C-alpha positions in Angstrom: -52.0 68.4 -1.5 -49.3 67.4 -4.1 -45.9 68.9 -3.3 -42.3 68.6 -4.5 -39.7 67.2 -2.1 -36.2 68.6 -2.1 -35.2 65.6 -4.3 -37.7 66.7 -6.9 -40.0 63.8 -6.3 -43.7 64.5 -6.0 -45.6 63.3 -2.9 -48.8 63.9 -1.0 -48.8 65.3 2.5 -50.9 63.2 4.8 -51.3 65.9 7.4 -51.4 69.7 7.3 -48.2 71.4 8.5 -48.3 74.2 11.1 -45.6 76.8 11.5 -43.7 76.2 14.7 -40.3 78.0 15.0 -38.6 76.8 18.2 -35.2 75.6 19.4 -35.2 71.9 20.3 -32.7 69.5 21.7 -32.2 66.0 20.4 -29.9 63.0 20.5 -28.6 60.9 17.6 -30.1 57.4 17.9 -32.9 56.1 20.0 -31.0 56.2 23.3 -31.8 58.9 25.9 -28.1 59.3 26.7 -25.3 60.8 24.6 -24.3 64.2 23.1 -27.2 66.7 23.0 -27.6 68.5 19.7 -29.7 71.6 19.0 -32.0 72.3 16.1 -34.5 75.0 15.0 -37.9 73.7 14.0 -39.7 75.3 11.1 -43.0 73.4 11.2 -44.7 70.4 12.6 -47.5 68.1 11.6 -49.1 65.0 13.1 -46.6 62.8 11.2 -43.4 64.9 11.1 -41.2 67.9 11.7 -39.2 70.2 9.5 -36.1 71.6 11.1 -32.7 73.2 10.6 -29.8 71.2 12.0 -26.1 71.9 12.1 -24.7 68.5 11.2 -25.2 66.5 7.9 -27.5 63.7 9.2 -28.1 60.9 6.7 -31.4 59.7 5.5 -32.7 56.9 7.7 -30.9 58.1 10.9 -33.1 57.9 14.0 -33.2 60.9 16.4 -34.5 61.1 19.9 -36.2 64.4 20.6 -35.8 65.6 24.2 -37.8 68.8 23.9 -41.6 68.7 24.3 -43.5 69.6 21.1 -47.2 70.1 20.2 -47.0 66.7 18.5 -46.3 63.3 20.0 -42.9 62.7 18.5 -40.0 61.5 20.7 -38.4 59.2 18.1 -38.1 60.4 14.5 -36.3 59.3 11.3 -34.6 61.6 8.9 -36.4 61.2 5.6 -34.6 63.9 3.6 -32.0 66.7 3.9 -31.0 69.7 2.0 -27.8 71.7 2.5 -28.6 75.3 3.1 -25.2 76.7 4.0 -21.7 75.4 4.9 -22.9 73.9 8.2 -26.7 74.3 8.1 -29.1 71.6 6.8 -32.9 71.6 6.4 -34.2 68.1 7.3 -37.6 66.4 7.1 -38.3 64.1 10.1 -41.0 61.4 10.1 -42.3 60.6 13.6 -41.8 56.9 14.5 -44.8 56.5 16.8 -48.5 57.4 16.4 -48.5 61.2 16.5 -51.3 63.5 17.2 -51.7 67.2 18.0 -51.8 67.8 21.7 -54.5 69.8 23.3 -53.0 72.8 21.6 -55.1 73.8 18.6 -53.6 74.8 15.2 -54.6 78.4 16.1 -52.3 78.2 19.1 -49.3 77.1 17.0 
């Protein structure tokens, strides 16, 4: 499927996205210690996550996701961001390890 990224660039999705609205906790960087931030996920796929965050994370920043998700994605990299409001950003995360849907089927998402 050919899509437009927030930057206007065209790209192909490798995996189908599944709606998954949920509040998650994450840390900035790959460490499991530090300040815990909250985000609201929009969707997940085998390779990434779309989420609303409340800080302007830069592209390339690595995040450690503390909350369990239906995909195997503890470490993720910010690939793009779009400012939605004064302190709300929509970001695209790419999972840094091999990700796969858990035993949950897409119908359960």
